[in-house]
ZALUM-88075 format. One record per residue (C-alpha): x, y, z; residue in three letters; residue number from 1. Coordinates in Angstrom, 2 decimals, decimal comma. Example, Ala and Ser with C-alpha at 12.3 -4.5 7.8 and 13.67 -1.06 7.14 Angstrom:
BEGIN
+---------+---------+---------+------+------+
|       u |       v |       w | resn | resi |
+---------+---------+---------+------+------+
|   12,30 |   -4,50 |    7,80 |  ALA |    1 |
|   13,67 |   -1,06 |    7,14 |  SER |    2 |
+---------+---------+---------+------+------+
# end
This chain:
BEGIN
+---------+---------+---------+------+------+
|       u |       v |       w | resn | resi |
+---------+---------+---------+------+------+
|  142,31 |  101,42 |   98,47 |  MET |    1 |
|  140,16 |  103,66 |   96,27 |  TYR |    2 |
|  139,30 |  100,77 |   93,93 |  LYS |    3 |
|  138,49 |   98,52 |   96,88 |  ALA |    4 |
|  136,09 |  101,17 |   98,22 |  SER |    5 |
|  134,29 |  101,31 |   94,87 |  ILE |    6 |
|  133,91 |   97,53 |   94,79 |  LEU |    7 |
|  132,67 |   97,49 |   98,38 |  ALA |    8 |
|  130,10 |  100,16 |   97,54 |  GLY |    9 |
|  128,87 |   98,27 |   94,49 |  ILE |   10 |
|  128,56 |   95,11 |   96,60 |  PHE |   11 |
|  126,58 |   97,00 |   99,24 |  ALA |   12 |
|  124,22 |   98,35 |   96,60 |  MET |   13 |
|  123,67 |   94,91 |   95,07 |  SER |   14 |
|  123,02 |   93,45 |   98,53 |  THR |   15 |
|  120,47 |   96,18 |   99,28 |  THR |   16 |
|  118,71 |   95,54 |   96,00 |  ALA |   17 |
|  118,44 |   91,82 |   96,78 |  ALA |   18 |
|  116,00 |   92,42 |   99,64 |  PHE |   19 |
|  112,27 |   92,61 |   99,04 |  GLY |   20 |
|  110,99 |   89,01 |   99,03 |  ALA |   21 |
|  108,62 |   87,77 |  101,73 |  VAL |   22 |
|  110,17 |   85,32 |  104,21 |  VAL |   23 |
|  107,43 |   82,82 |  105,13 |  ASP |   24 |
|  109,57 |   79,77 |  106,08 |  PHE |   25 |
|  107,71 |   77,55 |  103,60 |  GLU |   26 |
|  111,11 |   76,60 |  102,12 |  ASN |   27 |
|  111,65 |   74,64 |  105,37 |  GLU |   28 |
|  108,75 |   72,28 |  104,63 |  SER |   29 |
|  108,67 |   69,39 |  105,23 |  PRO |   30 |
|  110,29 |   69,77 |  108,62 |  LEU |   31 |
|  113,04 |   67,31 |  109,36 |  ASN |   32 |
|  113,45 |   65,06 |  111,27 |  PRO |   33 |
|  110,23 |   65,80 |  113,21 |  ASP |   34 |
|  107,27 |   66,47 |  110,85 |  PRO |   35 |
|  105,82 |   69,03 |  113,28 |  ASN |   36 |
|  108,73 |   70,94 |  114,85 |  VAL |   37 |
|  112,46 |   71,48 |  114,22 |  THR |   38 |
|  114,73 |   73,13 |  116,78 |  ASN |   39 |
|  117,06 |   75,64 |  115,07 |  VAL |   40 |
|  118,87 |   76,80 |  118,22 |  GLY |   41 |
|  119,60 |   80,37 |  119,28 |  THR |   42 |
|  120,71 |   81,57 |  115,83 |  SER |   43 |
|  119,03 |   80,90 |  112,48 |  TYR |   44 |
|  119,14 |   82,53 |  109,03 |  SER |   45 |
|  116,55 |   82,64 |  106,27 |  ASN |   46 |
|  116,11 |   84,97 |  103,29 |  GLY |   47 |
|  118,97 |   87,26 |  104,28 |  GLY |   48 |
|  117,59 |   87,72 |  107,81 |  ILE |   49 |
|  119,47 |   86,51 |  110,90 |  THR |   50 |
|  117,22 |   85,52 |  113,79 |  PHE |   51 |
|  118,73 |   85,29 |  117,29 |  THR |   52 |
|  117,24 |   84,63 |  120,71 |  SER |   53 |
|  118,21 |   83,84 |  124,29 |  THR |   54 |
|  116,03 |   80,74 |  123,98 |  GLU |   55 |
|  115,95 |   77,90 |  121,48 |  ASP |   56 |
|  113,90 |   78,86 |  118,43 |  MET |   57 |
|  111,70 |   76,41 |  116,60 |  GLN |   58 |
|  110,25 |   76,00 |  113,13 |  LEU |   59 |
|  106,74 |   74,70 |  113,70 |  VAL |   60 |
|  104,03 |   73,22 |  111,50 |  LYS |   61 |
|  100,73 |   75,07 |  111,82 |  THR |   62 |
|   98,15 |   72,95 |  113,63 |  GLY |   63 |
|  100,71 |   70,41 |  114,81 |  GLY |   64 |
|  100,69 |   69,11 |  118,40 |  PRO |   65 |
|  103,79 |   71,16 |  119,25 |  SER |   66 |
|  102,60 |   74,51 |  117,93 |  ASN |   67 |
|  102,17 |   76,06 |  121,38 |  GLY |   68 |
|   98,57 |   77,16 |  120,85 |  PHE |   69 |
|   95,83 |   75,60 |  122,94 |  VAL |   70 |
|   93,30 |   74,19 |  122,59 |  PRO |   71 |
|   94,18 |   73,10 |  119,05 |  ASN |   72 |
|   94,32 |   76,63 |  117,62 |  ASP |   73 |
|   95,42 |   76,78 |  114,03 |  SER |   74 |
|   96,35 |   80,30 |  112,87 |  PRO |   75 |
|   95,45 |   80,07 |  109,21 |  ASN |   76 |
|   93,52 |   81,67 |  106,36 |  ASN |   77 |
|   90,33 |   80,02 |  107,61 |  ALA |   78 |
|   87,82 |   82,28 |  109,33 |  ASN |   79 |
|   88,10 |   84,30 |  111,48 |  PRO |   80 |
|   91,77 |   84,86 |  110,63 |  PHE |   81 |
|   92,22 |   87,63 |  108,02 |  PRO |   82 |
|   95,57 |   86,48 |  106,63 |  VAL |   83 |
|   97,26 |   83,21 |  105,74 |  ASP |   84 |
|   99,76 |   82,31 |  108,46 |  PHE |   85 |
|  101,15 |   79,59 |  106,25 |  GLY |   86 |
|  102,13 |   76,00 |  106,88 |  ASP |   87 |
|  105,41 |   76,74 |  108,72 |  ILE |   88 |
|  106,24 |   79,53 |  111,16 |  PHE |   89 |
|  109,09 |   80,48 |  113,52 |  LEU |   90 |
|  108,77 |   80,81 |  117,28 |  THR |   91 |
|  110,56 |   80,49 |  120,62 |  GLY |   92 |
|  110,43 |   77,59 |  123,05 |  ASP |   93 |
|  106,98 |   78,32 |  124,52 |  PHE |   94 |
|  108,54 |   78,70 |  127,98 |  ASN |   95 |
|  107,87 |   81,85 |  130,02 |  GLY |   96 |
|  108,64 |   85,26 |  128,52 |  ASN |   97 |
|  110,09 |   85,31 |  125,03 |  THR |   98 |
|  112,48 |   87,31 |  122,86 |  ASP |   99 |
|  113,76 |   87,36 |  119,29 |  MET |  100 |
|  115,97 |   89,72 |  117,28 |  THR |  101 |
|  115,84 |   90,10 |  113,49 |  LEU |  102 |
|  119,03 |   91,52 |  111,95 |  SER |  103 |
|  119,06 |   92,46 |  108,27 |  PHE |  104 |
|  122,65 |   93,45 |  107,50 |  GLY |  105 |
|  121,46 |   96,35 |  105,35 |  THR |  106 |
|  119,46 |   99,56 |  105,74 |  ASP |  107 |
|  115,69 |   99,10 |  105,66 |  LEU |  108 |
|  112,97 |  101,59 |  104,81 |  ALA |  109 |
|  109,97 |   99,47 |  105,86 |  ALA |  110 |
|  109,04 |   96,15 |  107,39 |  LEU |  111 |
|  105,86 |   94,21 |  108,12 |  SER |  112 |
|  105,28 |   90,79 |  109,66 |  PHE |  113 |
|  102,49 |   88,71 |  111,18 |  ASP |  114 |
|  102,41 |   87,71 |  114,86 |  ILE |  115 |
|  100,12 |   85,15 |  116,49 |  VAL |  116 |
|   98,84 |   85,21 |  119,14 |  ASP |  117 |
|   98,96 |   88,07 |  121,64 |  ILE |  118 |
|   96,26 |   87,17 |  124,11 |  ASP |  119 |
|   95,46 |   86,51 |  127,76 |  GLY |  120 |
|   92,74 |   88,01 |  129,97 |  PRO |  121 |
|   93,28 |   91,68 |  130,78 |  ASN |  122 |
|   94,40 |   92,66 |  134,26 |  ASN |  123 |
|   95,54 |   89,12 |  135,05 |  THR |  124 |
|   98,90 |   87,36 |  135,31 |  SER |  125 |
|   98,18 |   85,86 |  131,86 |  ASN |  126 |
|   97,99 |   89,25 |  130,16 |  HIS |  127 |
|  100,56 |   89,34 |  127,29 |  GLU |  128 |
|  102,43 |   92,40 |  126,06 |  THR |  129 |
|  104,77 |   92,44 |  123,05 |  PHE |  130 |
|  107,21 |   95,28 |  122,39 |  VAL |  131 |
|  108,76 |   95,65 |  118,92 |  PHE |  132 |
|  111,86 |   97,87 |  119,12 |  SER |  133 |
|  113,67 |   99,19 |  116,04 |  TYR |  134 |
|  117,40 |   99,99 |  115,92 |  PHE |  135 |
|  119,82 |  101,51 |  113,43 |  TYR |  136 |
|  123,55 |  100,84 |  113,75 |  MET |  137 |
|  123,00 |   99,79 |  117,37 |  GLY |  138 |
|  121,04 |  102,92 |  118,35 |  ALA |  139 |
|  117,39 |  102,79 |  119,42 |  PHE |  140 |
|  115,04 |  104,36 |  116,86 |  VAL |  141 |
|  111,44 |  103,62 |  117,84 |  ASP |  142 |
|  109,13 |  100,99 |  119,35 |  SER |  143 |
|  105,61 |   99,63 |  118,94 |  ILE |  144 |
|  103,69 |   97,95 |  121,77 |  THR |  145 |
|  100,84 |   95,50 |  121,23 |  VAL |  146 |
|   99,05 |   93,90 |  124,19 |  SER |  147 |
|   96,02 |   91,75 |  124,89 |  SER |  148 |
|   94,00 |   94,97 |  124,98 |  ASP |  149 |
|   94,54 |   95,31 |  121,22 |  ASP |  150 |
|   93,40 |   91,81 |  120,23 |  THR |  151 |
|   90,05 |   90,10 |  120,57 |  THR |  152 |
|   90,32 |   86,53 |  119,27 |  LEU |  153 |
|   92,22 |   83,47 |  120,43 |  ASP |  154 |
|   95,04 |   82,69 |  117,97 |  ALA |  155 |
|   94,41 |   86,04 |  116,29 |  GLU |  156 |
|   96,93 |   87,14 |  113,67 |  VAL |  157 |
|   98,29 |   90,67 |  114,20 |  VAL |  158 |
|  100,19 |   92,45 |  111,42 |  THR |  159 |
|  102,94 |   94,74 |  112,72 |  VAL |  160 |
|  104,24 |   97,39 |  110,31 |  SER |  161 |
|  106,92 |  100,07 |  110,54 |  TYR |  162 |
|  108,49 |  102,63 |  108,18 |  SER |  163 |
|  111,74 |  104,47 |  108,81 |  GLY |  164 |
|  115,50 |  103,94 |  108,65 |  LEU |  165 |
|  116,58 |  100,86 |  110,64 |  PHE |  166 |
|  118,51 |   97,60 |  110,32 |  ASP |  167 |
|  117,31 |   95,54 |  113,28 |  GLU |  168 |
|  114,12 |   94,80 |  115,20 |  VAL |  169 |
|  113,94 |   93,26 |  118,67 |  GLN |  170 |
|  110,80 |   91,44 |  119,82 |  ILE |  171 |
|  110,10 |   90,93 |  123,52 |  VAL |  172 |
|  106,94 |   89,24 |  124,81 |  GLY |  173 |
|  106,13 |   89,32 |  128,52 |  THR |  174 |
|  103,42 |   88,63 |  131,05 |  THR |  175 |
|  103,26 |   90,30 |  134,49 |  PRO |  176 |
|  105,89 |   88,59 |  136,61 |  GLY |  177 |
|  106,66 |   86,16 |  133,78 |  GLY |  178 |
|  103,95 |   83,87 |  135,11 |  THR |  179 |
|  102,73 |   82,41 |  131,83 |  ARG |  180 |
|  104,33 |   80,38 |  129,05 |  ASN |  181 |
|  103,85 |   82,40 |  125,85 |  ILE |  182 |
|  102,85 |   80,51 |  122,72 |  GLY |  183 |
|  103,46 |   82,71 |  119,70 |  TRP |  184 |
|  104,84 |   82,75 |  116,18 |  GLY |  185 |
|  106,16 |   85,05 |  113,46 |  ILE |  186 |
|  105,52 |   84,67 |  109,74 |  ASP |  187 |
|  105,17 |   86,54 |  106,42 |  ASN |  188 |
|  108,11 |   88,92 |  106,96 |  ILE |  189 |
|  108,01 |   91,56 |  104,22 |  ASN |  190 |
|  111,21 |   93,61 |  103,91 |  VAL |  191 |
|  111,66 |   96,86 |  101,98 |  THR |  192 |
|  115,27 |   97,98 |  101,66 |  ALA |  193 |
|  116,41 |  101,58 |  101,29 |  VAL |  194 |
|  115,76 |  102,37 |   97,59 |  PRO |  195 |
|  118,70 |  101,71 |   95,29 |  LEU |  196 |
|  118,87 |  105,32 |   93,96 |  PRO |  197 |
|  119,33 |  106,54 |   97,53 |  ALA |  198 |
|  122,05 |  103,96 |   98,10 |  ALA |  199 |
|  123,71 |  105,03 |   94,86 |  GLY |  200 |
|  123,59 |  108,70 |   95,86 |  PHE |  201 |
|  125,22 |  107,90 |   99,19 |  MET |  202 |
|  127,92 |  105,88 |   97,41 |  LEU |  203 |
|  128,65 |  108,68 |   94,91 |  LEU |  204 |
|  128,79 |  111,22 |   97,74 |  SER |  205 |
|  131,28 |  109,08 |   99,63 |  ALA |  206 |
|  133,43 |  108,56 |   96,54 |  LEU |  207 |
|  133,35 |  112,28 |   95,76 |  GLY |  208 |
|  134,49 |  113,05 |   99,29 |  GLY |  209 |
|  137,32 |  110,55 |   99,03 |  MET |  210 |
|  138,42 |  112,05 |   95,70 |  GLY |  211 |
|  138,47 |  115,54 |   97,23 |  LEU |  212 |
|  140,57 |  114,27 |  100,11 |  MET |  213 |
|  143,05 |  112,69 |   97,67 |  ARG |  214 |
|  143,39 |  115,94 |   95,69 |  ARG |  215 |
|  143,99 |  117,90 |   98,87 |  ARG |  216 |
|  146,59 |  115,40 |   99,99 |  LYS |  217 |
|  148,43 |  115,68 |   96,66 |  ARG |  218 |
|  148,30 |  119,48 |   96,79 |  ALA |  219 |
|  149,83 |  119,49 |  100,25 |  SER |  220 |
+---------+---------+---------+------+------+
# end
């Protein structure tokens, strides 16, 4: 049992250390079988991240006819967009309100990602609001809200960043009364895991506690 715990701890540390690369979905290009959109269902994994949704998610080619942005918006590195949204991004089904959950399977210290596009005229039924909620071991930690009030351009790319201890983020996009189909996408997901020294300290603390318990048990 003791040996198994050590091995499990080492595995957890190695898994934590593996995070850090940017997930931009470019490994899915070219999309297949449709060159512009591929339906990945309600659960999809990429780069150690599990994406789930109550709706069918889609991998979409930027600028394709099925990208959900009208008229012919192409979130890209061309002006006026400040970042490169890439050739492929992930989104929902462009039908009504939308949701997506990103689960990481390890403790995170920071996360950033790009969202396009949170728009719609203010004070109308087309006004979009996105809430990004962060959780740790199933418990709510914090949330960030971005609405049309915070963006100015059609197909504008918004970078959402958060620092703290968490292992899951839930994204919910709504319009008043759910009266508008939301076209949006997520890309350039940059994950920072809890630093390895911290993970090692936690492992050593746990092993020390187990050793103390074993000595007490023998003494009794």
